PAVEXMAR-16421 format. One record per atom (N, C-alpha, C, CB): residue number from 0; atom name; x, y, z. Coordinates in nm, 4 decimals. Atoms other than C-alpha are relative to their C-alpha. Glycine has a CB too. Example, Ala and Ser with C-alpha at 12.3 -4.5 7.8 and 13.67 -1.06 7.14 Angstrom:
# residues 2
<pos 0, site N, px 0.0890, py -0.1190, pz 0.0000>
<pos 0, site CA, px 1.2300, py -0.4500, pz 0.7800>
<pos 0, site C, px 0.0900, py 0.1200, pz 0.0000>
<pos 0, site CB, px -0.0992, py 0.0027, pz 0.1246>
<pos 1, site N, px -0.0820, py -0.1190, pz -0.0060>
<pos 1, site CA, px 1.3670, py -0.1060, pz 0.7140>
<pos 1, site C, px -0.0770, py 0.1090, pz 0.0730>
<pos 1, site CB, px 0.0414, py 0.0462, pz -0.1415>
# end
This chain:
# residues 77
<pos 0, site N, px -0.1166, py 0.0708, pz -0.0768>
<pos 0, site CA, px -0.3096, py 2.8700, pz 0.3550>
<pos 0, site C, px 0.0670, py -0.0831, pz -0.1205>
<pos 0, site CB, px -0.0569, py -0.1070, pz 0.1376>
<pos 1, site N, px -0.0795, py 0.0723, pz 0.1008>
<pos 1, site CA, px -0.0286, py 2.7296, pz 0.1508>
<pos 1, site C, px 0.0436, py -0.1375, pz 0.0514>
<pos 1, site CB, px 0.1240, py 0.0828, pz -0.0397>
<pos 2, site N, px -0.0403, py 0.1365, pz -0.0545>
<pos 2, site CA, px 0.1414, py 2.3833, pz 0.1747>
<pos 2, site C, px 0.0760, py 0.0132, pz 0.1328>
<pos 2, site CB, px 0.0917, py -0.0775, pz -0.1044>
<pos 3, site N, px -0.0698, py -0.0016, pz -0.1353>
<pos 3, site CA, px 0.3684, py 2.4879, pz 0.4629>
<pos 3, site C, px -0.1035, py 0.0036, pz 0.1183>
<pos 3, site CB, px 0.0975, py 0.1288, pz 0.0106>
<pos 4, site N, px 0.0941, py -0.0189, pz -0.1035>
<pos 4, site CA, px 0.0694, py 2.5878, pz 0.6677>
<pos 4, site C, px -0.0820, py -0.1315, pz 0.0182>
<pos 4, site CB, px -0.0904, py 0.1214, pz -0.0322>
<pos 5, site N, px 0.0843, py 0.1186, pz -0.0126>
<pos 5, site CA, px -0.1265, py 2.2664, pz 0.5939>
<pos 5, site C, px 0.0975, py -0.1105, pz 0.0515>
<pos 5, site CB, px -0.0733, py -0.0400, pz -0.1423>
<pos 6, site N, px -0.0906, py 0.0916, pz -0.0619>
<pos 6, site CA, px 0.1893, py 2.0677, pz 0.6724>
<pos 6, site C, px 0.0088, py 0.0164, pz 0.1623>
<pos 6, site CB, px 0.1392, py 0.0215, pz -0.0659>
<pos 7, site N, px -0.0093, py -0.0411, pz -0.1393>
<pos 7, site CA, px 0.2159, py 2.2491, pz 1.0000>
<pos 7, site C, px -0.1321, py -0.0638, pz 0.0768>
<pos 7, site CB, px 0.0066, py 0.1692, pz 0.0094>
<pos 8, site N, px 0.1322, py 0.0456, pz -0.0663>
<pos 8, site CA, px -0.1556, py 2.1708, pz 1.0931>
<pos 8, site C, px -0.0027, py -0.1606, pz 0.0041>
<pos 8, site CB, px -0.1345, py 0.0589, pz -0.0877>
<pos 9, site N, px -0.0098, py 0.1526, pz -0.0065>
<pos 9, site CA, px -0.1006, py 1.7969, pz 1.0015>
<pos 9, site C, px 0.0823, py -0.0468, pz 0.1088>
<pos 9, site CB, px 0.0562, py -0.0583, pz -0.1257>
<pos 10, site N, px -0.1026, py 0.0558, pz -0.0961>
<pos 10, site CA, px 0.1942, py 1.7598, pz 1.2184>
<pos 10, site C, px -0.0430, py 0.0436, pz 0.1496>
<pos 10, site CB, px 0.1544, py 0.0582, pz -0.0384>
<pos 11, site N, px 0.0342, py -0.0398, pz -0.1325>
<pos 11, site CA, px 0.0633, py 1.9538, pz 1.5103>
<pos 11, site C, px -0.1471, py -0.0156, pz 0.0433>
<pos 11, site CB, px 0.0379, py 0.1360, pz 0.0145>
<pos 12, site N, px 0.1413, py 0.0003, pz -0.0398>
<pos 12, site CA, px -0.3139, py 1.9018, pz 1.5163>
<pos 12, site C, px -0.0107, py -0.1207, pz 0.1146>
<pos 12, site CB, px -0.1022, py -0.0268, pz -0.1387>
<pos 13, site N, px 0.0319, py 0.0834, pz -0.1014>
<pos 13, site CA, px -0.3035, py 1.5851, pz 1.7364>
<pos 13, site C, px 0.0258, py 0.0592, pz 0.1446>
<pos 13, site CB, px 0.0731, py -0.1214, pz -0.0221>
<pos 14, site N, px -0.0101, py -0.0687, pz -0.1336>
<pos 14, site CA, px -0.1731, py 1.8073, pz 2.0157>
<pos 14, site C, px -0.1084, py 0.0903, pz 0.0324>
<pos 14, site CB, px 0.1218, py 0.0765, pz 0.0096>
<pos 15, site N, px 0.1174, py -0.0824, pz -0.0346>
<pos 15, site CA, px -0.4824, py 2.0290, pz 1.9827>
<pos 15, site C, px -0.1242, py -0.0725, pz 0.0236>
<pos 15, site CB, px -0.0254, py 0.0950, pz -0.1023>
<pos 16, site N, px 0.1192, py 0.0823, pz -0.0267>
<pos 16, site CA, px -0.7424, py 1.7559, pz 2.0041>
<pos 16, site C, px -0.0026, py -0.0506, pz 0.1417>
<pos 16, site CB, px -0.0062, py -0.1175, pz -0.0954>
<pos 17, site N, px 0.0276, py 0.0493, pz -0.1504>
<pos 17, site CA, px -0.8969, py 1.6813, pz 2.3441>
<pos 17, site C, px 0.0161, py -0.1478, pz 0.0146>
<pos 17, site CB, px -0.1497, py 0.0353, pz 0.0490>
<pos 18, site N, px -0.0018, py 0.1350, pz -0.0040>
<pos 18, site CA, px -0.8604, py 1.3337, pz 2.4734>
<pos 18, site C, px -0.1304, py -0.0589, pz -0.0443>
<pos 18, site CB, px 0.0354, py -0.0422, pz 0.1294>
<pos 19, site N, px 0.1361, py 0.0600, pz 0.0528>
<pos 19, site CA, px -1.1281, py 1.0894, pz 2.3334>
<pos 19, site C, px -0.0864, py -0.0230, pz 0.1142>
<pos 19, site CB, px 0.0163, py -0.1388, pz -0.0799>
<pos 20, site N, px 0.1034, py 0.0161, pz -0.0939>
<pos 20, site CA, px -1.4467, py 1.0653, pz 2.5152>
<pos 20, site C, px -0.0136, py -0.1431, pz 0.0393>
<pos 20, site CB, px -0.1261, py 0.0519, pz -0.0529>
<pos 21, site N, px 0.0289, py 0.1436, pz -0.0216>
<pos 21, site CA, px -1.5343, py 0.7454, pz 2.7047>
<pos 21, site C, px -0.0872, py -0.0626, pz -0.0959>
<pos 21, site CB, px -0.0574, py -0.0205, pz 0.1264>
<pos 22, site N, px 0.1027, py 0.0608, pz 0.0873>
<pos 22, site CA, px -1.6882, py 0.5007, pz 2.4737>
<pos 22, site C, px 0.0417, py 0.0253, pz -0.1509>
<pos 22, site CB, px -0.1473, py 0.0634, pz 0.0324>
<pos 23, site N, px -0.0433, py -0.0278, pz 0.1353>
<pos 23, site CA, px -1.5017, py 0.6469, pz 2.1662>
<pos 23, site C, px 0.0673, py -0.1201, pz -0.0636>
<pos 23, site CB, px 0.0932, py 0.1177, pz -0.0012>
<pos 24, site N, px -0.0388, py 0.1177, pz 0.0685>
<pos 24, site CA, px -1.4336, py 0.3703, pz 1.9232>
<pos 24, site C, px 0.1138, py 0.0190, pz -0.0956>
<pos 24, site CB, px -0.1126, py -0.0533, pz -0.0695>
<pos 25, site N, px -0.1038, py -0.0270, pz 0.0877>
<pos 25, site CA, px -1.1689, py 0.5403, pz 1.7175>
<pos 25, site C, px -0.0556, py 0.0070, pz -0.1471>
<pos 25, site CB, px 0.1086, py -0.1057, pz 0.0167>
<pos 26, site N, px 0.0624, py -0.0316, pz 0.1390>
<pos 26, site CA, px -1.4035, py 0.5727, pz 1.4137>
<pos 26, site C, px 0.0114, py 0.1524, pz -0.0428>
<pos 26, site CB, px -0.1573, py -0.0396, pz 0.0017>
<pos 27, site N, px -0.0040, py -0.1333, pz 0.0390>
<pos 27, site CA, px -1.4525, py 0.8881, pz 1.2175>
<pos 27, site C, px -0.1238, py 0.0339, pz -0.0727>
<pos 27, site CB, px 0.1182, py 0.0276, pz -0.0799>
<pos 28, site N, px 0.1223, py -0.0352, pz 0.0593>
<pos 28, site CA, px -1.7346, py 1.0827, pz 1.0608>
<pos 28, site C, px 0.0025, py -0.0018, pz -0.1488>
<pos 28, site CB, px -0.0396, py 0.1279, pz 0.0460>
<pos 29, site N, px -0.0247, py 0.0126, pz 0.1492>
<pos 29, site CA, px -1.7943, py 0.9920, pz 0.6924>
<pos 29, site C, px -0.0501, py 0.1164, pz -0.0726>
<pos 29, site CB, px -0.0655, py -0.1241, pz -0.0586>
<pos 30, site N, px 0.0417, py -0.1123, pz 0.0759>
<pos 30, site CA, px -1.9407, py 1.3258, pz 0.6003>
<pos 30, site C, px 0.1188, py 0.0956, pz -0.0114>
<pos 30, site CB, px -0.1227, py 0.0675, pz 0.0640>
<pos 31, site N, px -0.1198, py -0.0905, pz 0.0029>
<pos 31, site CA, px -1.5924, py 1.4719, pz 0.6545>
<pos 31, site C, px 0.1066, py -0.0765, pz -0.0772>
<pos 31, site CB, px 0.0525, py 0.0407, pz 0.1496>
<pos 32, site N, px -0.0907, py 0.0726, pz 0.0897>
<pos 32, site CA, px -1.3553, py 1.3705, pz 0.3763>
<pos 32, site C, px 0.1514, py 0.0500, pz 0.0377>
<pos 32, site CB, px -0.0405, py 0.0307, pz -0.1618>
<pos 33, site N, px -0.1341, py -0.0245, pz -0.0254>
<pos 33, site CA, px -0.9901, py 1.3633, pz 0.5040>
<pos 33, site C, px 0.0868, py -0.0858, pz -0.0831>
<pos 33, site CB, px 0.0283, py -0.0175, pz 0.1387>
<pos 34, site N, px -0.0958, py 0.0713, pz 0.1023>
<pos 34, site CA, px -0.7347, py 1.2783, pz 0.2353>
<pos 34, site C, px 0.1008, py -0.0801, pz 0.0781>
<pos 34, site CB, px 0.0801, py 0.1065, pz -0.0975>
<pos 35, site N, px -0.1025, py 0.0699, pz -0.0730>
<pos 35, site CA, px -0.5018, py 1.1582, pz 0.5175>
<pos 35, site C, px -0.0298, py -0.1374, pz 0.0499>
<pos 35, site CB, px 0.0362, py 0.0770, pz 0.1087>
<pos 36, site N, px 0.0466, py 0.1345, pz -0.0402>
<pos 36, site CA, px -0.7277, py 0.8663, pz 0.6021>
<pos 36, site C, px 0.0062, py -0.0990, pz -0.1112>
<pos 36, site CB, px -0.1401, py 0.0059, pz 0.0513>
<pos 37, site N, px -0.0214, py 0.0940, pz 0.1157>
<pos 37, site CA, px -0.6066, py 0.5690, pz 0.4035>
<pos 37, site C, px -0.0951, py -0.1227, pz 0.0139>
<pos 37, site CB, px 0.1539, py -0.0495, pz -0.0059>
<pos 38, site N, px 0.0916, py 0.1090, pz -0.0211>
<pos 38, site CA, px -0.8257, py 0.3048, pz 0.5596>
<pos 38, site C, px -0.1363, py 0.0403, pz 0.0319>
<pos 38, site CB, px 0.0469, py -0.0839, pz 0.1028>
<pos 39, site N, px 0.1295, py -0.0541, pz -0.0150>
<pos 39, site CA, px -1.1464, py 0.4909, pz 0.5254>
<pos 39, site C, px -0.1146, py -0.0937, pz 0.0067>
<pos 39, site CB, px -0.0219, py 0.0864, pz -0.1019>
<pos 40, site N, px 0.1006, py 0.0897, pz -0.0055>
<pos 40, site CA, px -1.3658, py 0.1943, pz 0.4561>
<pos 40, site C, px -0.0278, py -0.0526, pz 0.1354>
<pos 40, site CB, px 0.0269, py -0.1011, pz -0.0864>
<pos 41, site N, px -0.0020, py 0.0645, pz -0.1277>
<pos 41, site CA, px -1.2778, py 0.0382, pz 0.7905>
<pos 41, site C, px -0.0535, py 0.1026, pz 0.1028>
<pos 41, site CB, px 0.1451, py -0.0512, pz 0.0358>
<pos 42, site N, px 0.0371, py -0.0996, pz -0.0922>
<pos 42, site CA, px -1.3087, py 0.3683, pz 0.9794>
<pos 42, site C, px -0.1410, py 0.0500, pz -0.0128>
<pos 42, site CB, px 0.0895, py 0.1081, pz -0.0118>
<pos 43, site N, px 0.1308, py -0.0483, pz 0.0321>
<pos 43, site CA, px -1.6264, py 0.4815, pz 0.8112>
<pos 43, site C, px -0.1054, py -0.0978, pz 0.0407>
<pos 43, site CB, px -0.0104, py 0.0297, pz -0.1445>
<pos 44, site N, px 0.0995, py 0.0882, pz -0.0035>
<pos 44, site CA, px -1.8216, py 0.1616, pz 0.7996>
<pos 44, site C, px 0.0296, py -0.1230, pz 0.0740>
<pos 44, site CB, px -0.0371, py -0.0271, pz -0.1247>
<pos 45, site N, px -0.0246, py 0.1117, pz -0.0877>
<pos 45, site CA, px -1.6389, py -0.1051, pz 1.0117>
<pos 45, site C, px -0.0313, py -0.1289, pz -0.0679>
<pos 45, site CB, px -0.0793, py 0.0124, pz 0.1254>
<pos 46, site N, px 0.0384, py 0.1392, pz 0.0510>
<pos 46, site CA, px -1.7512, py -0.4590, pz 0.9753>
<pos 46, site C, px -0.1084, py 0.0013, pz -0.0940>
<pos 46, site CB, px -0.0398, py -0.0910, pz 0.1100>
<pos 47, site N, px 0.1145, py 0.0034, pz 0.0912>
<pos 47, site CA, px -2.0578, py -0.3584, pz 0.7799>
<pos 47, site C, px 0.0356, py 0.0423, pz -0.1367>
<pos 47, site CB, px -0.1095, py 0.0853, pz 0.0496>
<pos 48, site N, px -0.0346, py -0.0406, pz 0.1398>
<pos 48, site CA, px -1.8567, py -0.2405, pz 0.4755>
<pos 48, site C, px -0.0474, py -0.0905, pz -0.1138>
<pos 48, site CB, px 0.1459, py 0.0105, pz -0.0109>
<pos 49, site N, px 0.0460, py 0.0927, pz 0.0911>
<pos 49, site CA, px -1.9297, py -0.5483, pz 0.2821>
<pos 49, site C, px -0.1434, py -0.0026, pz -0.0229>
<pos 49, site CB, px 0.0405, py -0.1211, pz 0.0374>
<pos 50, site N, px 0.1487, py 0.0000, pz 0.0094>
<pos 50, site CA, px -2.3008, py -0.5406, pz 0.3582>
<pos 50, site C, px -0.0341, py 0.1207, pz -0.0761>
<pos 50, site CB, px -0.0727, py -0.0012, pz 0.1405>
<pos 51, site N, px 0.0457, py -0.1304, pz 0.0647>
<pos 51, site CA, px -2.3145, py -0.1666, pz 0.2392>
<pos 51, site C, px 0.0381, py -0.0223, pz -0.1591>
<pos 51, site CB, px 0.0828, py 0.1430, pz 0.0724>
<pos 52, site N, px -0.0244, py 0.0240, pz 0.1546>
<pos 52, site CA, px -2.1514, py -0.2891, pz -0.0983>
<pos 52, site C, px -0.1043, py -0.0771, pz -0.0654>
<pos 52, site CB, px 0.1306, py -0.0751, pz -0.0270>
<pos 53, site N, px 0.1190, py 0.0741, pz 0.0355>
<pos 53, site CA, px -2.4350, py -0.5350, pz -0.1195>
<pos 53, site C, px -0.1136, py 0.0863, pz -0.0378>
<pos 53, site CB, px -0.0403, py -0.0861, pz 0.1092>
<pos 54, site N, px 0.1163, py -0.0886, pz 0.0068>
<pos 54, site CA, px -2.6964, py -0.2699, pz -0.0681>
<pos 54, site C, px 0.0152, py 0.1028, pz -0.1094>
<pos 54, site CB, px -0.0219, py 0.0695, pz 0.1329>
<pos 55, site N, px -0.0308, py -0.0805, pz 0.1251>
<pos 55, site CA, px -2.5162, py -0.0341, pz -0.3175>
<pos 55, site C, px -0.0249, py -0.0692, pz -0.1332>
<pos 55, site CB, px 0.1440, py 0.0412, pz 0.0018>
<pos 56, site N, px 0.0094, py 0.0762, pz 0.1164>
<pos 56, site CA, px -2.5206, py -0.3004, pz -0.5802>
<pos 56, site C, px -0.1555, py -0.0284, pz -0.0286>
<pos 56, site CB, px 0.0853, py -0.1318, pz 0.0167>
<pos 57, site N, px 0.1392, py 0.0267, pz 0.0093>
<pos 57, site CA, px -2.8897, py -0.3652, pz -0.5156>
<pos 57, site C, px -0.0659, py 0.1295, pz -0.0466>
<pos 57, site CB, px -0.0576, py -0.0509, pz 0.1351>
<pos 58, site N, px 0.0800, py -0.1292, pz 0.0358>
<pos 58, site CA, px -3.0078, py 0.0024, pz -0.5459>
<pos 58, site C, px 0.0830, py 0.0902, pz -0.0907>
<pos 58, site CB, px -0.0410, py 0.0843, pz 0.1333>
<pos 59, site N, px -0.0701, py -0.1026, pz 0.0900>
<pos 59, site CA, px -2.7244, py 0.1741, pz -0.7471>
<pos 59, site C, px 0.1028, py -0.0799, pz -0.0737>
<pos 59, site CB, px 0.0703, py 0.1253, pz 0.0828>
<pos 60, site N, px -0.1037, py 0.0911, pz 0.0670>
<pos 60, site CA, px -2.5549, py -0.1066, pz -0.9698>
<pos 60, site C, px 0.0877, py 0.0782, pz -0.0987>
<pos 60, site CB, px -0.0714, py -0.1195, pz -0.0785>
<pos 61, site N, px -0.0860, py -0.0792, pz 0.0945>
<pos 61, site CA, px -2.4352, py 0.1572, pz -1.2165>
<pos 61, site C, px 0.0821, py 0.1037, pz 0.0663>
<pos 61, site CB, px -0.0834, py 0.0673, pz -0.1035>
<pos 62, site N, px -0.0999, py -0.0973, pz -0.0710>
<pos 62, site CA, px -2.2625, py 0.3638, pz -0.9371>
<pos 62, site C, px -0.0388, py 0.1399, pz -0.0456>
<pos 62, site CB, px 0.1613, py -0.0308, pz -0.0384>
<pos 63, site N, px 0.0293, py -0.1260, pz 0.0285>
<pos 63, site CA, px -2.4552, py 0.6752, pz -1.0388>
<pos 63, site C, px 0.0334, py 0.0980, pz 0.1165>
<pos 63, site CB, px -0.1366, py 0.0042, pz -0.0380>
<pos 64, site N, px -0.0285, py -0.0958, pz -0.1276>
<pos 64, site CA, px -2.4392, py 0.8210, pz -0.6833>
<pos 64, site C, px 0.1309, py -0.0378, pz 0.0522>
<pos 64, site CB, px -0.1119, py -0.0138, pz 0.1235>
<pos 65, site N, px -0.1435, py 0.0392, pz -0.0495>
<pos 65, site CA, px -2.0690, py 0.8379, pz -0.6207>
<pos 65, site C, px 0.0832, py 0.1364, pz 0.0211>
<pos 65, site CB, px 0.0807, py -0.1024, pz -0.1164>
<pos 66, site N, px -0.0900, py -0.1140, pz -0.0353>
<pos 66, site CA, px -1.7979, py 1.0637, pz -0.4799>
<pos 66, site C, px 0.1290, py -0.0746, pz 0.0471>
<pos 66, site CB, px -0.0652, py 0.1032, pz 0.1193>
<pos 67, site N, px -0.1210, py 0.0494, pz -0.0363>
<pos 67, site CA, px -1.4431, py 1.0090, pz -0.3650>
<pos 67, site C, px 0.0049, py -0.1065, pz 0.1064>
<pos 67, site CB, px 0.0743, py 0.1036, pz 0.0368>
<pos 68, site N, px 0.0027, py 0.0884, pz -0.1131>
<pos 68, site CA, px -1.5347, py 0.8206, pz -0.0519>
<pos 68, site C, px -0.1433, py -0.0694, pz 0.0150>
<pos 68, site CB, px 0.0380, py 0.0816, pz 0.1289>
<pos 69, site N, px 0.1228, py 0.0703, pz -0.0074>
<pos 69, site CA, px -1.8674, py 0.6826, pz -0.1421>
<pos 69, site C, px 0.0087, py -0.1539, pz 0.0032>
<pos 69, site CB, px -0.0797, py 0.0406, pz -0.1112>
<pos 70, site N, px -0.0102, py 0.1389, pz 0.0064>
<pos 70, site CA, px -1.9516, py 0.3174, pz -0.1117>
<pos 70, site C, px 0.0157, py -0.0524, pz -0.1307>
<pos 70, site CB, px -0.1066, py -0.0578, pz 0.0573>
<pos 71, site N, px -0.0272, py 0.0606, pz 0.1452>
<pos 71, site CA, px -1.8071, py 0.1295, pz -0.4199>
<pos 71, site C, px -0.0915, py -0.1154, pz -0.0341>
<pos 71, site CB, px 0.1504, py -0.0547, pz -0.0134>
<pos 72, site N, px 0.0754, py 0.1158, pz 0.0462>
<pos 72, site CA, px -1.9700, py -0.1320, pz -0.6165>
<pos 72, site C, px 0.0772, py -0.1274, pz 0.0207>
<pos 72, site CB, px -0.0363, py 0.0148, pz -0.1454>
<pos 73, site N, px -0.0747, py 0.1170, pz -0.0296>
<pos 73, site CA, px -1.6905, py -0.3802, pz -0.5384>
<pos 73, site C, px 0.0972, py 0.0296, pz 0.1197>
<pos 73, site CB, px 0.0765, py -0.0471, pz -0.1271>
<pos 74, site N, px -0.0890, py -0.0095, pz -0.1305>
<pos 74, site CA, px -1.4430, py -0.4391, pz -0.2504>
<pos 74, site C, px 0.1401, py 0.0633, pz -0.0343>
<pos 74, site CB, px 0.0247, py -0.1532, pz 0.0676>
<pos 75, site N, px -0.1276, py -0.0697, pz 0.0329>
<pos 75, site CA, px -1.1461, py -0.2495, pz -0.4378>
<pos 75, site C, px -0.0247, py 0.1331, pz 0.0389>
<pos 75, site CB, px 0.0445, py -0.0082, pz -0.1487>
<pos 76, site N, px 0.0237, py -0.1430, pz -0.0340>
<pos 76, site CA, px -1.2045, py 0.0735, pz -0.2342>
<pos 76, site C, px 0.1111, py 0.0728, pz -0.0008>
<pos 76, site CB, px -0.0585, py 0.0201, pz 0.1224>
# end
């Protein structure tokens, strides 16, 4: 699928999604990396993001285990 197809899906996909279930908090699944999500730390980890950075620094201070949306070692996500 080329760029026009991806653009079409991004524009029209909200119409294909069913209404949110009762109790849905608006978060997202961290195992799915969506480049369109700009506020991913808040959506993936919520209020606990700062705590996860502390844990990351305790167990992986050199940031060996990382990927584009992994927990960073500082708050500049």
